[in-house]
Backbone bond lengths (Angstrom), bond angles and torsions (degrees), N, CA, C in turn:
res aa  C-N    CA-C-N  psi(-1)  N-CA   C-N-CA  omega(-1)  CA-C   N-CA-C  phi
1 M - - - 1.463 - - 1.522 109.13 -
2 S 1.323 116.11 130.91 1.464 120.63 179.08 1.524 109.72 -139.55
3 N 1.310 116.44 118.33 1.459 123.52 172.84 1.521 106.33 -162.75
4 P 1.335 119.01 166.86 1.474 119.47 -174.28 1.520 114.04 -59.02
5 A 1.334 117.36 -34.18 1.468 119.64 179.04 1.527 110.67 -68.92
6 Q 1.330 116.47 -40.37 1.460 119.89 178.55 1.521 111.07 -65.34
7 R 1.330 116.34 -40.81 1.463 119.08 179.06 1.523 110.57 -65.27
8 L 1.332 117.08 -40.96 1.464 120.83 177.26 1.524 110.21 -62.86
9 H 1.319 116.78 -43.39 1.465 121.49 179.86 1.532 110.37 -60.90
10 T 1.319 117.02 -43.74 1.466 121.16 180.00 1.523 111.16 -62.56
11 I 1.327 116.60 -45.23 1.469 121.03 -179.11 1.528 110.98 -64.02
12 L 1.327 117.04 -43.72 1.468 119.92 -178.65 1.521 111.60 -70.99
13 T 1.325 117.67 -34.02 1.463 120.62 176.89 1.527 110.34 -64.05
14 R 1.320 116.41 -43.16 1.468 119.38 175.72 1.524 111.02 -61.66
15 S 1.322 115.92 -36.27 1.469 120.68 -177.24 1.521 112.03 -63.18
16 K 1.319 118.13 -24.13 1.459 121.35 -176.83 1.532 113.18 -83.23
17 R 1.323 117.41 1.43 1.462 119.24 178.41 1.527 109.55 -62.12
18 K 1.307 116.61 124.58 1.464 122.02 -172.37 1.522 113.09 -60.03
19 E 1.340 116.31 -34.16 1.468 118.80 -176.22 1.523 112.90 -68.26
20 L 1.336 117.05 -12.81 1.469 119.89 -179.56 1.534 112.51 -89.28
21 A 1.332 117.51 -17.49 1.468 121.12 -170.33 1.528 113.38 -57.91
22 A 1.333 117.09 -37.79 1.467 119.86 -176.00 1.523 112.80 -84.21
23 N 1.333 117.32 -7.45 1.468 120.15 179.54 1.521 111.19 -70.12
24 K 1.315 115.66 157.52 1.454 119.52 170.95 1.528 108.28 -63.33
25 M 1.318 116.22 155.45 1.457 120.79 -171.92 1.540 112.27 -55.09
26 L 1.328 116.86 -49.04 1.461 119.25 -177.32 1.524 112.04 -67.78
27 V 1.322 116.95 -33.51 1.468 120.09 177.68 1.529 109.89 -65.33
28 G 1.331 115.93 -42.16 1.459 120.21 177.67 1.517 111.46 -60.55
29 W 1.322 116.87 -48.17 1.467 120.47 179.42 1.521 111.58 -64.61
30 R 1.317 117.34 -36.57 1.462 120.03 178.68 1.532 110.46 -60.37
31 N 1.319 116.46 -40.43 1.462 120.72 177.91 1.522 112.24 -69.61
32 V 1.319 116.20 -42.90 1.465 120.50 -179.32 1.518 111.45 -62.24
33 L 1.325 117.22 -39.64 1.459 122.05 -177.03 1.527 112.61 -91.94
34 N 1.349 115.85 7.99 1.474 121.14 176.42 1.521 112.82 54.51
35 Q 1.321 115.56 48.09 1.459 121.01 -179.31 1.527 110.73 -101.17
36 P 1.328 118.02 154.12 1.471 121.02 -178.93 1.527 111.48 -68.28
37 D 1.323 115.18 156.58 1.465 120.60 -177.46 1.527 112.32 -61.59
38 D 1.335 116.68 -29.92 1.465 119.42 -174.84 1.524 113.33 -94.26
39 I 1.322 117.71 13.71 1.465 119.54 -179.67 1.528 110.23 -62.91
40 D 1.302 116.37 139.06 1.458 122.06 178.31 1.534 109.63 -64.44
41 D 1.328 116.84 137.85 1.469 120.99 -177.40 1.526 112.21 -57.84
42 L 1.326 116.80 -39.09 1.467 119.67 -178.05 1.531 111.45 -67.44
43 I 1.335 116.52 -37.45 1.466 120.00 177.07 1.518 109.56 -66.12
44 L 1.335 116.13 -42.86 1.464 119.82 178.58 1.526 111.04 -61.54
45 M 1.322 117.29 -42.94 1.463 119.84 179.66 1.527 111.86 -65.08
46 S 1.341 116.38 -32.18 1.465 118.88 177.13 1.530 110.42 -66.71
47 K 1.321 116.77 -34.94 1.468 120.50 177.82 1.529 110.47 -70.24
48 I 1.320 116.81 -39.18 1.472 120.28 176.16 1.526 109.29 -60.89
49 G 1.334 116.30 -39.77 1.462 120.22 177.79 1.515 111.87 -59.70
50 K 1.319 117.80 -35.42 1.466 120.91 177.62 1.522 111.15 -67.76
51 V 1.333 116.69 -33.43 1.474 119.84 174.95 1.525 109.38 -62.18
52 F 1.338 116.81 -39.65 1.462 120.96 -179.52 1.527 112.48 -59.87
53 T 1.327 117.50 -25.00 1.472 120.12 -178.01 1.524 112.54 -80.91
54 L 1.326 117.84 -16.65 1.465 120.35 -174.31 1.531 113.95 -60.77
55 P 1.349 120.31 -42.36 1.475 118.64 179.88 1.529 113.00 -58.40
56 S 1.323 117.52 -39.55 1.472 119.82 178.81 1.521 111.57 -67.74
57 I 1.337 116.35 -37.39 1.466 119.74 177.51 1.520 110.06 -64.74
58 V 1.326 116.69 -43.08 1.475 120.88 177.24 1.522 110.04 -59.02
59 A 1.328 116.17 -46.61 1.472 120.56 -178.51 1.520 111.07 -61.13
60 T 1.337 116.97 -40.60 1.464 121.08 178.87 1.524 110.82 -62.47
61 H 1.328 116.17 -42.97 1.463 120.14 179.73 1.533 111.47 -66.48
62 I 1.322 116.54 -44.39 1.470 120.18 -179.46 1.526 110.48 -62.18
63 A 1.334 116.61 -36.51 1.472 121.13 -177.61 1.525 112.42 -65.37
64 R 1.315 118.08 -16.47 1.466 120.90 179.08 1.529 112.27 -70.13
65 F 1.327 116.43 -16.06 1.463 120.20 -174.87 1.531 109.52 -117.50
66 P 1.330 117.89 104.15 1.465 122.06 -174.47 1.529 113.74 -57.26
67 D 1.322 117.81 -26.88 1.465 119.68 -178.01 1.529 112.93 -80.03
68 L 1.350 117.47 -8.39 1.465 120.76 176.85 1.530 108.28 -94.55
69 A 1.310 115.43 89.94 1.472 121.26 -174.01 1.525 111.14 -62.25
70 P 1.338 118.04 124.90 1.465 121.07 -179.51 1.527 113.53 -56.94
71 N 1.351 117.48 -36.25 1.470 118.65 -178.53 1.530 112.17 -66.70
72 R 1.335 116.91 -19.39 1.457 120.28 176.73 1.526 112.22 -93.70
73 Y 1.321 115.41 -40.75 1.454 119.34 -172.64 1.521 114.62 -92.96
74 L 1.328 118.17 -21.42 1.462 119.81 -172.24 1.528 113.98 -121.82
75 A 1.306 117.05 14.01 1.476 119.95 -179.02 1.528 111.95 -63.37
76 W 1.328 117.17 -22.35 1.462 121.83 -178.40 1.527 113.17 -70.36
77 R 1.325 117.70 -16.00 1.467 120.37 -171.92 1.528 113.10 -62.75
78 S 1.322 117.23 -38.25 1.473 119.08 -178.12 1.529 110.61 -66.13
79 D 1.341 116.94 -38.85 1.469 120.19 178.32 1.528 111.14 -67.15
80 L 1.327 116.02 -39.40 1.459 118.44 -179.89 1.528 110.48 -70.63
81 T 1.310 117.35 -36.21 1.463 120.41 175.68 1.527 110.69 -58.98
82 A 1.344 115.64 -42.75 1.469 119.96 177.90 1.525 110.92 -62.93
83 A 1.338 116.57 -38.22 1.469 120.19 178.85 1.519 110.74 -66.58
84 F 1.328 117.09 -42.36 1.461 120.30 178.37 1.525 111.27 -64.03
85 R 1.327 116.26 -36.93 1.467 119.64 179.18 1.521 112.08 -64.97
86 A 1.318 116.24 -22.17 1.474 120.20 -178.94 1.524 112.24 -79.15
87 I 1.320 116.19 -6.57 1.467 119.27 -177.50 1.522 110.56 -77.94
88 T 1.302 115.13 117.28 1.467 121.73 167.59 1.519 105.95 -132.17
89 F 1.308 116.61 139.31 1.453 119.37 -168.43 1.531 113.89 -79.87
90 N 1.321 117.43 3.87 1.463 120.39 175.62 1.527 112.07 -103.37
91 T 1.341 117.50 5.68 1.460 120.83 -179.22 1.528 109.82 -112.81
92 T 1.326 116.13 -175.02 1.463 120.47 -179.79 1.520 110.70 -88.30
93 F 1.315 115.50 159.65 1.455 121.35 -177.98 1.531 111.40 -63.92
94 G 1.321 116.32 -27.78 1.456 120.15 179.14 1.520 113.66 -62.21
95 Q 1.330 117.51 -24.76 1.464 120.96 176.37 1.528 110.76 -58.75
96 F 1.321 114.98 -30.29 1.465 120.95 176.27 1.517 111.77 -92.64
97 S 1.324 116.82 -53.60 1.467 120.48 -170.39 1.523 113.52 -64.71
98 N 1.324 117.87 -30.44 1.467 120.09 -179.12 1.530 113.08 -69.10
99 R 1.322 116.65 -11.49 1.465 121.15 178.31 1.533 112.56 -91.17
100 L 1.324 116.61 -2.32 1.463 121.03 -178.03 1.528 109.68 -91.25
101 S 1.315 117.11 102.83 1.469 120.89 -177.32 1.525 111.35 -82.59
102 D 1.325 115.52 157.09 1.463 120.38 176.44 1.528 110.99 -63.33
103 S 1.329 116.95 -36.22 1.472 119.78 -179.67 1.521 110.93 -65.33
104 M 1.341 117.34 -35.24 1.462 120.80 176.61 1.524 110.03 -61.01
105 L 1.318 116.33 -45.21 1.456 120.45 -178.45 1.527 111.15 -65.46
106 V 1.328 116.59 -37.70 1.469 120.24 177.88 1.525 110.02 -61.87
107 N 1.323 117.26 -44.21 1.466 121.18 -178.96 1.534 111.92 -66.57
108 I 1.321 116.91 -37.99 1.466 119.77 176.21 1.524 110.20 -66.29
109 D 1.333 115.74 -35.42 1.463 120.14 177.81 1.528 111.15 -64.42
110 F 1.332 117.45 -35.31 1.473 121.10 174.98 1.535 109.83 -60.14
111 C 1.331 115.99 -43.04 1.467 120.38 178.08 1.523 110.59 -62.48
112 A 1.333 116.39 -42.11 1.458 120.43 -179.81 1.520 111.04 -61.32
113 D 1.331 115.95 -42.09 1.460 119.96 179.75 1.533 111.26 -65.04
114 A 1.332 116.49 -42.61 1.463 120.60 -179.81 1.529 111.03 -64.18
115 L 1.335 117.42 -42.52 1.461 120.59 -178.92 1.526 111.31 -71.11
116 D 1.317 116.61 -32.49 1.455 119.26 178.96 1.526 111.08 -65.71
117 R 1.324 116.55 -34.81 1.467 120.53 179.53 1.522 111.99 -77.39
118 R 1.323 117.69 -31.91 1.463 120.54 -171.25 1.527 114.28 -101.15
119 M 1.305 117.91 -31.37 1.468 120.56 179.31 1.534 109.84 -148.21
120 P 1.335 116.14 66.53 1.475 119.95 -177.45 1.529 111.74 -64.91
121 E 1.311 114.97 146.61 1.461 121.05 176.58 1.523 109.81 -101.97
122 K 1.313 115.69 167.63 1.455 120.99 178.15 1.523 109.70 -75.12
123 D 1.318 116.38 137.18 1.462 121.81 173.18 1.518 108.82 -97.60
124 I 1.313 116.71 134.11 1.465 121.55 -178.97 1.518 108.34 -124.18
125 S 1.317 116.28 132.57 1.459 120.31 -177.29 1.527 111.07 -76.08
126 Q 1.328 114.99 155.10 1.465 120.43 178.79 1.522 110.80 -62.78
127 E 1.324 116.32 -35.97 1.468 120.43 179.98 1.524 110.92 -62.63
128 E 1.342 116.72 -43.21 1.464 120.43 178.01 1.527 110.96 -62.84
129 F 1.324 115.45 -43.18 1.458 120.60 179.38 1.523 111.57 -61.73
130 D 1.323 115.96 -45.03 1.460 120.29 -176.71 1.527 111.17 -60.45
131 G 1.333 116.47 -39.52 1.458 120.40 -179.79 1.517 112.50 -64.12
132 I 1.333 115.87 -45.71 1.471 119.97 179.84 1.525 110.73 -67.41
133 R 1.315 116.36 -42.07 1.469 120.00 -178.64 1.528 110.35 -61.91
134 Q 1.320 116.89 -42.37 1.458 120.51 179.36 1.523 110.92 -62.54
135 S 1.335 116.31 -42.17 1.474 120.24 178.94 1.525 110.62 -63.63
136 A 1.340 115.75 -43.16 1.466 119.93 -178.60 1.525 110.96 -65.47
137 W 1.345 117.24 -43.88 1.461 120.16 -179.99 1.526 111.94 -66.88
138 S 1.335 116.37 -39.58 1.471 119.60 178.95 1.522 110.43 -60.72
139 L 1.337 115.80 -43.55 1.461 120.07 178.45 1.525 110.56 -67.10
140 Y 1.329 117.20 -38.92 1.465 122.37 178.25 1.539 109.82 -57.44
141 E 1.324 115.62 -47.09 1.465 119.93 -178.78 1.519 111.30 -68.41
142 E 1.333 117.07 -34.99 1.462 120.46 177.42 1.528 110.63 -64.14
143 I 1.324 116.37 -40.81 1.469 120.62 179.88 1.528 110.58 -66.52
144 L 1.333 116.50 -39.04 1.470 120.41 178.28 1.524 111.75 -57.72
145 K 1.328 116.16 -34.48 1.465 121.12 -176.98 1.528 112.62 -90.45
146 S 1.327 116.32 -6.35 1.466 120.11 -174.01 1.527 111.40 -79.04
147 D 1.335 114.83 170.71 1.465 120.81 175.77 1.523 110.93 -106.98
148 L 1.340 116.36 31.68 1.459 120.84 177.63 1.523 110.11 -63.91
149 P 1.345 117.98 152.98 1.470 119.76 173.66 1.529 110.12 -55.29
150 P 1.322 117.78 143.46 1.467 120.13 -175.53 1.525 114.48 -52.98
151 N 1.331 117.50 -40.33 1.464 118.83 -177.88 1.527 111.30 -67.72
152 V 1.327 117.61 -35.65 1.469 121.46 178.87 1.527 109.86 -70.81
153 S 1.318 115.77 -45.04 1.461 120.51 178.82 1.528 110.73 -59.15
154 R 1.326 116.87 -46.55 1.468 120.83 -179.57 1.523 111.27 -63.14
155 Y 1.339 116.28 -41.13 1.465 120.59 179.10 1.529 111.06 -60.16
156 L 1.327 116.76 -49.82 1.459 120.80 -177.80 1.528 111.62 -65.59
157 L 1.322 116.88 -41.67 1.468 120.74 179.86 1.526 110.90 -64.48
158 D 1.321 117.14 -41.64 1.465 120.66 179.77 1.530 111.23 -62.64
159 Q 1.346 116.08 -43.88 1.466 119.64 -178.18 1.525 111.33 -69.12
160 L 1.313 116.89 -40.39 1.460 120.19 178.05 1.513 111.31 -63.91
161 Y 1.342 116.05 -39.41 1.462 118.70 -178.41 1.530 111.55 -65.75
162 L 1.332 116.83 -32.81 1.465 119.35 175.44 1.521 111.04 -57.03
163 I 1.330 116.11 -43.31 1.458 121.36 -179.42 1.528 110.75 -70.06
164 I 1.325 116.54 -45.05 1.466 120.57 -179.39 1.534 110.81 -60.93
165 E 1.323 116.36 -43.95 1.466 120.70 179.98 1.521 110.97 -63.40
166 A 1.341 117.45 -41.34 1.465 120.86 179.48 1.526 111.25 -64.81
167 I 1.330 116.50 -36.52 1.462 120.36 176.45 1.523 110.34 -65.77
168 D 1.330 116.25 -45.30 1.471 120.54 -179.52 1.524 112.34 -65.13
169 D 1.333 117.03 -26.66 1.466 121.09 -178.42 1.530 112.65 -98.39
170 Y 1.322 117.17 13.75 1.465 120.52 -173.75 1.535 112.47 -56.05
171 E 1.323 117.74 -39.33 1.467 120.18 -178.13 1.528 111.78 -66.42
172 I 1.321 116.98 -15.57 1.469 120.81 178.06 1.526 110.64 -103.60
173 T 1.322 116.70 -49.28 1.467 120.44 -172.14 1.524 114.00 -99.98
174 G 1.339 117.84 -13.98 1.453 121.17 175.00 1.520 114.50 69.34
175 A 1.344 114.44 -168.80 1.467 120.42 179.45 1.522 111.21 -62.87
176 A 1.343 116.66 -28.80 1.465 120.18 179.71 1.522 110.98 -61.38
177 G 1.319 117.23 -38.22 1.463 120.83 178.33 1.514 111.77 -66.07
178 L 1.335 116.41 -39.89 1.459 120.23 178.27 1.523 110.94 -67.61
179 E 1.327 116.78 -38.79 1.458 120.23 178.80 1.533 111.17 -65.55
180 R 1.338 116.77 -38.83 1.471 119.92 177.29 1.528 110.74 -62.24
181 S 1.335 116.00 -40.47 1.462 119.82 179.82 1.523 111.20 -65.80
182 L 1.328 116.62 -41.85 1.459 119.78 177.87 1.526 110.42 -62.94
183 N 1.323 116.82 -41.96 1.470 120.31 177.78 1.530 110.99 -61.25
184 A 1.341 116.29 -38.00 1.469 119.97 179.03 1.526 110.91 -65.89
185 V 1.332 116.26 -39.31 1.471 120.07 178.08 1.521 110.40 -62.88
186 I 1.331 116.17 -47.29 1.462 120.24 -179.81 1.535 109.94 -64.38
187 G 1.332 116.55 -39.94 1.462 120.52 178.76 1.511 112.76 -63.27
188 S 1.340 116.85 -29.31 1.465 119.90 -179.47 1.523 111.81 -65.43
189 V 1.327 116.44 -23.14 1.469 119.89 177.49 1.524 110.28 -64.11
190 A 1.341 115.70 -35.09 1.462 119.90 179.20 1.523 112.08 -80.65
191 T 1.331 117.59 -36.58 1.462 120.46 -175.08 1.529 113.11 -83.44
192 D 1.335 116.88 -20.92 1.470 120.45 179.63 1.532 107.91 -137.47
193 R 1.329 114.91 59.95 1.462 121.30 -169.70 1.524 113.14 -61.19
194 E 1.328 117.72 -42.37 1.461 119.62 -176.21 1.524 111.67 -63.41
195 T 1.321 115.64 -45.26 1.466 118.56 178.64 1.517 110.46 -66.33
196 A 1.335 116.77 -40.14 1.470 120.69 178.62 1.522 111.00 -60.52
197 K 1.345 117.32 -37.86 1.466 121.05 177.39 1.527 110.27 -63.64
198 Q 1.340 115.71 -44.71 1.463 119.63 178.52 1.527 110.76 -61.36
199 A 1.315 115.57 -41.61 1.463 120.36 179.86 1.521 111.27 -64.30
200 D 1.337 115.17 -40.28 1.466 120.43 -177.78 1.521 111.51 -63.81
201 T 1.320 117.36 -35.70 1.463 120.76 -177.97 1.523 112.58 -93.14
202 S 1.319 117.90 4.56 1.462 121.35 179.81 1.523 110.33 -77.41
203 S 1.322 115.45 175.46 1.463 121.17 -177.79 1.527 112.66 -65.51
204 V 1.330 117.11 -20.62 1.472 119.97 -178.00 1.526 111.91 -112.89
205 G 1.338 116.97 5.83 1.462 119.89 -176.71 1.513 113.60 -57.07
206 K 1.338 116.38 -44.45 1.463 120.40 -178.97 1.522 111.18 -64.52
207 Q 1.334 116.49 -40.80 1.464 120.63 178.48 1.531 110.87 -63.68
208 F 1.326 115.44 -40.36 1.469 120.07 -178.83 1.524 110.81 -60.57
209 W 1.333 116.87 -50.92 1.457 119.10 -178.77 1.520 111.55 -72.13
210 G 1.327 116.44 -21.51 1.463 119.65 172.79 1.518 111.31 -64.60
211 V 1.345 116.05 -41.48 1.464 120.39 177.21 1.530 110.43 -64.23
212 M 1.334 116.56 -43.02 1.463 119.80 -179.41 1.529 111.61 -64.94
213 T 1.329 116.19 -36.27 1.456 119.81 177.72 1.527 110.56 -66.14
214 R 1.328 116.68 -38.96 1.475 120.03 177.49 1.515 110.78 -63.50
215 V 1.328 116.89 -37.57 1.465 120.11 177.25 1.527 110.21 -63.60
216 A 1.333 116.39 -43.06 1.462 120.52 178.91 1.520 110.86 -61.33
217 L 1.324 116.84 -40.72 1.458 120.96 177.88 1.530 110.64 -66.62
218 L 1.316 115.93 -39.12 1.461 121.29 178.75 1.525 111.12 -59.94
219 L 1.330 115.40 -37.73 1.461 121.17 -179.96 1.525 112.24 -81.31
220 K 1.337 115.04 -2.80 1.471 120.43 179.08 1.529 111.89 57.39
221 I 1.324 114.90 38.74 1.463 120.50 176.38 1.525 108.41 -72.67
222 G 1.318 117.51 132.18 1.455 122.47 -175.89 1.516 112.73 -53.95
223 K 1.317 115.85 129.23 1.467 122.52 179.22 1.533 110.55 50.28
224 A 1.322 115.30 40.29 1.465 121.22 -169.97 1.512 113.92 -53.33
225 V 1.314 116.58 -50.51 1.463 119.09 -173.72 1.519 111.20 -62.16
226 F 1.334 115.87 -50.19 1.454 119.92 -175.18 1.531 111.11 -67.85
227 E 1.319 117.23 -43.61 1.458 120.33 -178.49 1.518 111.26 -65.88
228 L 1.316 115.96 -41.47 1.465 119.43 -179.70 1.523 110.52 -65.30
229 E 1.311 116.39 -51.07 1.460 119.75 -178.16 1.527 111.70 -63.03
230 E 1.344 116.38 -44.80 1.458 119.81 -178.74 1.526 111.59 -64.93
231 G 1.343 116.30 -43.05 1.462 120.27 179.82 1.504 112.60 -63.50
232 V 1.335 116.48 -43.15 1.460 120.71 179.78 1.526 110.47 -65.61
233 R 1.310 116.71 -43.43 1.467 120.02 -179.51 1.527 111.02 -61.45
234 K 1.314 116.76 -40.22 1.465 119.92 179.38 1.533 110.59 -63.24
235 L 1.324 115.74 -42.82 1.456 119.68 -179.84 1.521 111.83 -67.07
236 L 1.337 115.80 -37.90 1.448 119.18 -177.22 1.525 112.92 -76.28
237 H 1.321 115.89 -32.38 1.464 118.10 -173.00 1.522 113.27 -121.52
């Protein structure tokens, strides 16, 4: 099951692990979000900020269904808001996690179940993600070492990073985040057509669109390969 409520529930459940309470705030969050020890503090804080957006996304989704009464399904939001407000990065993780009640988690789980039945998202395996991420990073590093014109290099690196970031944030933003990034990449062909044309005819152009096609297949987008290739070709030519 994958939806914003389920992802929020998973993150908060991990946060309640007793062994994390005495850790410094950022160390606790680093463990909860499964981030490497050497992650930059600013990058980690940006990921925590994305967690903060999940309650509003859940509320927006629940509001689409008139029979899901907000007073029943969203009463937990005020308590979670209070818990988030308690986060200061100079204190211990327990300052936050001790405010997460079992009843709050149960209510969020109700939301997850309702959203899974009414608007399920795509589930993607870690193995599939790892393969795409490795391909994207390998191409990213190849472009860094290339002698491509600066504007082409910057264009390709920016688009690849959108995909890499969405993959790294999957536990927070889900398949929807990856789909938004893919849409942004495809949209860039229309908004920066000349650079996109140069990129397409470069030494790595085929590899770049190969990665994007794999992402489309990963998301199980209907007729992904043909629609993506045909749409891009029309925009480019």
